[in-house]
C-alpha positions in Angstrom: 178.8 -117.3 131.1 179.1 -115.5 134.5 176.4 -115.7 137.2 174.9 -112.3 136.4 174.3 -113.3 132.8 172.9 -116.7 133.9 170.4 -115.0 136.2 169.3 -112.6 133.5 168.9 -115.4 131.0 167.1 -117.6 133.5 164.5 -115.0 134.6 163.8 -113.4 131.2 163.3 -116.8 129.6 161.0 -118.4 132.2 157.5 -119.3 131.1 155.8 -119.1 134.5 156.4 -118.0 138.1 153.9 -119.3 140.7 153.7 -117.2 143.8 151.7 -118.9 146.6 150.2 -116.0 148.5 148.7 -118.1 151.3 148.5 -121.7 152.6 144.8 -122.8 152.2 142.5 -124.5 149.8 138.8 -125.1 149.7 139.4 -128.8 148.8 142.2 -129.6 151.2 140.1 -132.0 153.3 138.5 -133.8 150.4 141.7 -134.3 148.4 143.9 -136.5 150.6 146.5 -136.9 147.9 147.2 -133.2 147.7 150.2 -132.1 149.9 148.6 -128.9 151.2 147.6 -130.3 154.7 150.9 -132.0 155.4 152.8 -128.9 154.4 150.8 -126.9 156.9 151.6 -129.5 159.5 155.3 -129.3 158.7 155.7 -125.6 158.0 152.7 -123.8 159.4 150.3 -121.5 157.7 151.8 -118.3 156.2 150.8 -115.4 154.0 153.2 -113.7 151.7 153.3 -109.9 152.6 152.3 -107.3 150.1 155.6 -105.5 150.5 157.5 -108.7 149.8 155.4 -109.4 146.7 155.9 -105.8 145.4 159.7 -106.0 145.9 159.7 -109.3 144.0 157.6 -107.9 141.1 159.9 -104.8 140.8 162.9 -107.1 140.6 161.3 -109.4 138.0 160.4 -106.3 135.9 164.0 -105.1 136.0 165.0 -108.4 134.5 162.5 -108.0 131.7 160.2 -110.8 132.8 157.4 -111.3 130.3 156.0 -114.7 131.3 153.0 -115.7 133.4 152.7 -114.8 137.1 150.4 -117.3 138.9 149.1 -116.2 142.2 148.7 -119.8 143.3 150.5 -123.0 143.8 149.0 -125.6 146.1 146.6 -123.0 147.5 143.3 -121.8 146.2 143.9 -118.1 145.1 140.2 -117.1 145.5 140.5 -117.7 149.3 142.9 -114.8 149.5 140.9 -111.8 150.6 143.5 -109.5 149.0 143.7 -111.3 145.7 142.3 -108.3 143.7 144.9 -106.0 145.3 147.7 -108.5 144.5 146.6 -108.7 140.9 146.8 -104.9 140.8 150.3 -105.0 142.2 151.3 -107.5 139.4 149.9 -105.2 136.7 151.5 -102.1 138.2 155.0 -103.4 139.0 155.5 -106.1 136.4 153.4 -104.8 133.5 154.9 -106.9 130.8 154.0 -110.2 132.6 150.7 -111.9 132.2 148.7 -112.6 135.4 147.4 -116.1 135.7 144.8 -117.4 138.2 144.4 -121.2 138.5 141.4 -122.0 140.5 139.3 -125.0 141.4 136.3 -122.8 140.8 134.4 -123.5 144.0 134.3 -119.9 145.0 134.0 -118.5 141.5 130.9 -116.5 140.5 130.4 -114.6 137.3 130.6 -111.3 139.2 134.0 -112.3 140.8 135.3 -113.6 137.5 134.5 -110.3 135.8 136.3 -108.4 138.6 139.4 -110.7 138.1 139.4 -110.0 134.4 138.8 -106.3 134.8 141.8 -106.0 137.3 144.1 -107.5 134.7 144.0 -111.3 134.8 145.2 -112.5 131.4 144.7 -116.2 131.9 141.9 -117.7 134.0 142.3 -121.4 134.3 139.4 -123.2 136.0 139.5 -126.9 137.1 136.2 -128.6 137.5 136.1 -131.8 139.7 132.6 -132.9 139.1 130.1 -132.9 136.2 127.8 -130.4 137.8 130.7 -128.0 138.5 132.0 -128.4 135.0 128.6 -127.4 133.6 128.3 -124.4 136.0 131.8 -123.2 135.4 131.5 -123.6 131.6 128.5 -121.3 131.7 130.6 -118.7 133.4 133.4 -119.2 130.9 131.1 -118.9 127.9 129.7 -115.6 129.2 133.2 -114.3 129.9 134.5 -115.1 126.5 131.9 -112.8 124.9 133.2 -109.8 126.8 136.9 -110.6 127.2 138.1 -111.3 123.7 141.8 -110.7 124.4 142.1 -112.8 127.6 142.1 -116.6 128.0 139.5 -118.4 129.9 139.8 -122.2 130.1 137.7 -124.8 132.0 139.1 -128.3 132.3 137.5 -131.5 133.6 140.1 -132.3 136.2 141.0 -135.4 138.2 142.7 -135.4 141.6 146.4 -136.2 141.4 148.6 -138.4 143.6 151.9 -136.6 144.0 151.9 -137.1 147.7 153.6 -140.5 147.2 156.7 -139.1 145.4 159.2 -139.6 148.2 158.3 -143.4 148.4 158.3 -144.2 144.7 160.9 -146.4 143.1 163.7 -145.0 140.9 162.3 -144.7 137.3 165.7 -144.4 135.6 164.7 -141.5 133.3 167.5 -139.6 131.6 165.3 -137.1 129.8 165.4 -133.4 130.7 162.9 -132.0 133.1 160.5 -129.5 131.4 159.0 -128.4 134.7 162.2 -126.9 136.2 162.9 -125.4 132.7 159.6 -123.6 132.6 158.5 -122.8 136.1 159.8 -121.0 139.3 157.9 -121.5 142.5 157.7 -119.2 145.5 156.0 -120.8 148.5 153.7 -119.0 151.0 156.5 -118.5 153.5 158.7 -117.0 150.8 161.0 -120.0 150.0 162.1 -121.0 146.5 160.9 -124.5 145.9 162.5 -127.0 143.5 159.2 -128.0 141.9 155.6 -128.8 142.9 156.6 -132.4 143.7 159.2 -131.5 146.4 156.4 -130.4 148.7 158.4 -131.1 151.8 161.1 -128.8 150.5 164.0 -131.3 150.9 166.1 -128.9 148.8 166.7 -125.4 150.3 167.8 -122.4 148.3 166.7 -119.2 150.1 163.7 -117.0 151.2 162.5 -113.8 149.6 161.4 -112.5 153.0 165.1 -112.4 153.8 167.0 -112.0 150.5 166.2 -110.8 147.0 165.6 -113.3 144.3 168.9 -112.2 142.8 170.8 -112.9 146.0 169.2 -116.3 146.3 170.2 -117.3 142.8 173.7 -116.0 143.3 174.3 -117.8 146.6 172.5 -121.1 146.2 173.0 -124.1 143.9 169.5 -123.6 142.3 170.8 -122.7 138.8 173.3 -125.5 138.9 170.6 -128.0 139.8 168.3 -126.6 137.1 171.0 -127.0 134.5 171.7 -130.6 135.5 168.0 -131.5 135.4 167.5 -129.9 132.0 170.4 -132.1 130.8 168.6 -135.1 132.2 170.9 -135.8 135.2 167.9 -136.8 137.4 169.9 -139.5 139.3 172.0 -136.8 141.0 168.9 -135.8 143.1 166.8 -138.3 145.1 163.3 -136.9 144.4 164.1 -136.3 140.7 165.2 -139.9 140.3 161.7 -141.0 141.4 159.8 -138.6 139.1 158.5 -139.5 135.6 156.9 -136.1 135.0 157.9 -133.7 132.3 160.0 -134.5 129.4 161.9 -131.9 127.5 160.3 -131.2 124.1 
């Protein structure tokens, strides 16, 4: 299979693309195990431009992308003052994809939730980190479900994760394929392709959509080769992947 066909197959078969539109989170100071603060220390605080996002969406649509577009990654999407405009861009320029908002819910009100759904959010995923927040957010979710029958609204009782230690973990000797890189593509707030959510220091470099198109990055980097190796279970070829026990192929 030539590189053009590989890129076509890759993009059209992806389950989800996370596009981190900015660098901040409402919980960044109360969640010391989240990498968001150390990333800002290393890389600075950036915002992905509307023009860059639009160009990426047009490119995805040309490849027939039909998966989810998440306007989040480590960041809290509802802190982005232009989040509604960015949802509109997704709906306009990549209409066959499904817009996904993954939020911790701290800024979520019923009014804002309705605006998100009205602008075209297909999947609203809300993480509650306390009993009181779970109850409040569940009330919002129950109200939304009455009105938005064809869209997904999910509230989960969430715990804080500890991925920040990944670079110091011991080799786990797994040989199973990685579901995460199979399903998900990540664009960081400064426009870089990132291997996965665990490589928060971006030890592996592929390219930047502020400079090149996604196609050019995939053509000229070893991203697709790494992905194929990790799907086959060759985790030991890459330091961070040899330390990771997350995601088994199913």
